[in-house]
N, C-alpha and C positions, 0 to 999 in steps of 0.2 A: 122604584129600584135605582133608577139613575140618580135620584137625589141622594140616596144613601151612599152610593159610590162616590159622588162628589164630596160629601162630608168626610168619607173615609180618606179620600185623596188629600183633602185639605188638612185633616188632623195629622196624617202621616208625614206629608211633605213639610208641614210647618215645624214639626218636632225633629225630623231627621236632619233638616238643614240647620238646626240650632247648634250653638257651641256646646251646650250642656250635653246633648246626645253624643257628639263627637268625643268630648272629653271623657264621659263615662264609658263609652264603648272602648276607647283605647286604654283608659286607666285600669279597668278591671283586669284585662290580660296582664298588665304590668304587676298588679297586685298579686295575681295568681303566680306569676313568675317569681316574684320576691319570696312569697310564702313557700313555694316549692323548692327553690334553689338556695335560699338563704342558709338553712341548716347544712346543706352539702358544701356550699362555698366556705362557710365558716370553718368547717373541718379541713377541707382540702386545700384552701388557700390561706389559711391562717398564718400570720407572720410569726416566724421564730418557733423554737421548740419549747415545750414545757420542761423546764429544768427542775428536777427533784433531787435534792441532796438527802441521801439515806444516812441518818445518824445511827450507826450500827453498834449497839451495845449488847447484842444477843449472845455473843460468844460462839456463834456458829459461822465459820468463814465461808460456808457454801450457801448460806441462806440468801445472800445478795445475788449470787449467780442464778439460783432458782427463781428469784424474783424477776430478774432480767429476762429469763427465758419465758416465764409465764406472761410477762408484759408484752413481749414480742408476739406471742400467740394471740392474746386477747385484745391487744390495743394496736393492731397492725395499721389501722387507719389514723392513729394519733401519733404525733411526733413527741415522744417522751425521751428525754435525755437523763438517765439515772447515773448519779455519781455516788460514791461511797466514802464516808468518813468514819473510820473505826474509832470508837470511843473505848480506850483501854480501861480495865477495871480500876476503880478508885478515882477516876477523873471526875471533874465537876461537870456533870451533864447539864445542870441548870445554867451554868455560865455559857456552855457551848450553845444551848438552845437560845439563850438570850441574844447571842451574837447573830445567829441565823435569823432570829425574829427581826432584828434591826435591819438586816439585809432584805428580808422578804417584804418589809414595809415599803422600802424604796423601790423594789422591783416586783411588779405584780405577776411576772412570769416565773417567779422563783417560789418554790415550796420546799419544805423539809419534812421528811418522814422519819419518825423516831421509832427504832426497834429496841425496846428496853430489855433488860435481863429477864429471862423467863417468858419471852414472847412465844417460845415453842411450847409453853405449858398453858398458862391462862392469862398472862399479862397482855393487855391490849396495846397494839401499836397506835401511834397518833400521827395524823396528817395535818400540817399547819401551813397556811398560806393567806395572803391578803384577799384572794378570790377563791372561795370554796363553793361557788355556784356552778363550776364547770361540770357538765354531765359526765365527762370521762372519769371523774374521781371515783364514782361507784365501780366502774370497770377496773380501775387500779386497785381498789379494795378487794375485788374478787380475785384479781391476779395475785395479790399479796396473800390472801387466804389460801389459794391453791399452793403457793410456794411454801407456806408454813406447814400445811398438811403433808406436802411432799417430804419436807425435812423431818417431820415427825415419824413418817413411815420408815424412812431410811434409818433414823435413830432407833426405831423398834426392830431393826434387823431385816427389813424388806430391801431387796436389791433395787438400785437406782433406776434401772430400766423398767422394772415392774411398777415402781412408784410413779414413774412418768405416765404409765398407762392408767394407773388407778386415779391419778389426779387430772387426767385430761378432761376438759369440759365436754359436756354432752348437750347438743342443741335439740330441743323438741320441735318437731315439725307440726304445723297446724294445718289440717285439711278441712275445708268446708264441704259438707255433705249436701248434695242437691239431687234432684231427680235425674240429672245427667251424669251422676257419679261424683266421685271425690275430685276436688281441685285444691291445689296448693294455696294456702292462705297465710299471709304474713301480717294481717291487721290492716291491709290497705283498703278493704271494702268499708271498714268503719269510717276511715278518713274520707273516702270517696262519698259515702252516704251523708256524712256531716256537711261536706262541701256542697253537695246537691241540695240538701235541706236548707242550708244557709242562702244559697242562690235563690231558691223559690221564695223563701221568707222575705228577702230583701227586695226582689223584683216585684212581687205582688204588692208589697207595702208601698214601694216608690211609685209604681205605675198606678196603683189605686189612688194614692194622694194626688198624682198628676191629673187624673180624671176629675177629682173633686175640685182642684184649683182651676182647671179649665172651665168647668161649669160655673164656678163662683166668679171668675173674671168676666166671663161673657154676661153673666147676670148683672154684675156691678157696672159694667160699661154700657149696658142697655143694648148691646149688639143683638142679644137674643130676641129682642122685640122685633127686630127687622127680619131675623132668620125665620122665626115661627110664622111670619106672614106668608111664607112660601113653602115651608117644610113642616110636616107634622112633628110634634115633640118626640113621639116614639122613634121616628126616623132619625131625628137629630141625636137622640140618646144612643141608638144602635150604631149609627155611624161613628160617633165619638168613641164608644167602647171598642169597636173593631179596629178603628184607625190607630188608637194608642196601643191596642194589643199587638198589631202588626209591627209597631215600633219595638216592642219588647221581643218579639220573635226575631226581628232583624238583629238585635243585640245578641240574642241567644245563639243565632247562627254564627256570628263572628266569634263568640266566646267558645262555642263547642269546637269550631275549626281550630282555634288556637290550642285548646286542650288536647285535641287529637294530635296535632303537630308536636306538642310538648311531650306527649306520651310516647310517640313513636320516633324519637330521635333527638328532639330538642335538648332534653336533659343530658343525653349522652355527650352532646357537643359542649354544652355549658359546663359540665362536670369534668371536662378534660379527658374524656374517653373512658372514664370509670364506668363499671357496670352497676347500674342502679335500677332496682325493680320499681317501676311505676305502676300504680293501679290501672288495669285496663278498664275501658268503658264499654261494657257489653251492649250490643244493639238493643236488647230488650229493656235494659235499664235506661238507655237513652230515650227510647220511645215513651216509657213511663214518665221520665223526667219532663219531656216536652208536653205530654198530655196533662200532667198535673199542673204544670205552669199555666197552660191555657185555661183549664177549668178553674184553677185557683184565682187566676187574674180576673176572669169574668165574674166570679162570685164576689170577690172583694171590691172590684171596680164598680160593680152595680151598687153595692152598699155605699161606697164613697160618693157615687153620683147622687144618691138620695140625700146624703149630707150636704153636698154642694148645692143642690137645688133648694135646700131649706135655709141656708145661712145667708147673712148679709154682711158679715165682718169676720176678721181673723180671730177675734175673741170667741165668737160663736163656733168657729171651725174647731178650735182647740178643744172645746167642751164636747161637741157632738161627735167628733171623730174618735174620741177616746174609747168608747165601747167597741167600735169596729176594729180599731188597732189592737185592742186587747184580745180579740178573737184570733189575731195573727201572732200575738206574743205568747199566749198560754201554751201552745205546742212546744215552744222553745223551753218553757219551764218544765214541761213534762218529758223533755228529751231523755234525761238519764233514767227515768223510771221505765221508759219504753226500751231503752238500750239494755238494761239489766235483765229484763224478761220480755223479749219481743213477741213471744207466743202466749203470754198470759192473757187472761180475760180482759184486764184493764187496758193493756196495750192494743188488743184487737178492737175493743169498743171505741177507744179514743181515735184510732186510725180510721174507723168507719164513719166517724162524725164528720159531716161535710166540711166544716170550717177548719178542722184539724188534719183532714186527710192529705192535703198537698204536701205537708211536711212530715207528719208521723208515718204515713203509709210509705212514703219514699224512703224513709229511714229503715223501715222494716224490710222493704224490698231489697235494699242494699245489704242488709245483714243476714237475713234468713231465707229469702225468697218465699213469702207466704203463699198459701193456696190461691190459685187463679180466681176462684169465685170471690174471695175477699177483695182482691184488687178490682174486679169488675163491679162488685157491689158498691165499693166506695166511689167508683167513677159514676155509677148510675145514680147514687144518692146525691152526688155533687151536681149532676145534670138536672135532676129534679129540683134541687135547691136553687140552681141558677134560674130555671124557668119561673119558679115562684118569686125569686128576688126581682127578676126583670119585670114581671107583671106588676108587682107592688111599686117598683121604681118608676115604671112608665106612668102609673096613675098619679104618683106624687110629683113626678117631674113636670108633667103637663101643666100643673097648677103652680108648683113651687118656683119655677124659673121666672114667673111673671109677678111673684109676690115680693114686696119690699117692706122694709121696716122691721118689726119684731119677728122673732122666729116663732113658728107655729107650735101650739101645744099638742099633746097626744090626742086630745079630742078633735082638734082641727085636722091632724094627720088622718084620723079615722074617717072624717068627712071627705077629705080629698080622695082617699082610696075608694070610698063607696060612691063617689060622684060619677054619674053616667055622662 
């Protein structure tokens, strides 16, 4: 037992003190911060106003006022400056548009909105700008649609006040139904689930490869020949798996702490005091997250350790690690299928499969809260798979780490496993 603890301590301290660990531990929170706050800051701190010139040939003098009112209601978070240029009947609209087109090419913050004759009937308005990828354009389009409907109602004899009520937008609330009752849901759990899924995917992949490279480097440097003279190969393998796993848990502790701080106040400060709904991190989800990381890490790290003990060069590593890596990649390919129908038979079956459970079951937990028996069954199947993988890995590892030259064939692997 003392020998295993020494190996654990060696693997842990060797990696924690490295620059790669410090950089990745600090870099990930920065990446989280950028992806969380970038959309907010782009909207709240964007320089200048979006200037839209309305080329009004509609013939309705109050349509522009209705548009400004609808814009102020629907685009309160966006700085829009609307100005109106009335195009009199008989004027050359094409020439006017050509002039504003020339200006818009020179100024990317400038756009022009054409309201042609008959826009209150069936003629379509047109928005033109050098940059039409701005997400707020769709909101401007909905505001314009509301203004046009408002003016149609007034023209049909409806009082202006009633027309305002009829055209007022209605927001649909989304409630997630769980055994604890209904809870308000704005799509945050989907994003939270995807973030957790991506974290598990990346960390199990990176730390699994780290185990493989550690075994390969010790084997190539012949250090392993000295170590196995005083430590059993199984003890060496177990110490390496636990030591590197603790490195991952240390990083997770830092990242989770940062995420909690960001959720409960950091965003409010960075966003200049605006009220922004951040997805909460329920304790149950956090427990499942850590559990699936630990199980997923041990499962994949064990497989990667087998690869590391079999190979003698980087070329062999690229070939042999591909099947193991694909077991981690396939769940990402199945991601949207599971999201569309998380309670379907396919989603349930795939999320119970031990190699897919860390990612797909985590996604299902974040979206729909599956039955507890499914969660426990997936964890049990993973534990059994880990025990089987460790048994096979230990038998291959004890022979493979001392073998040099060509990589073993499947027949040789079978003999290594059966060897007493």
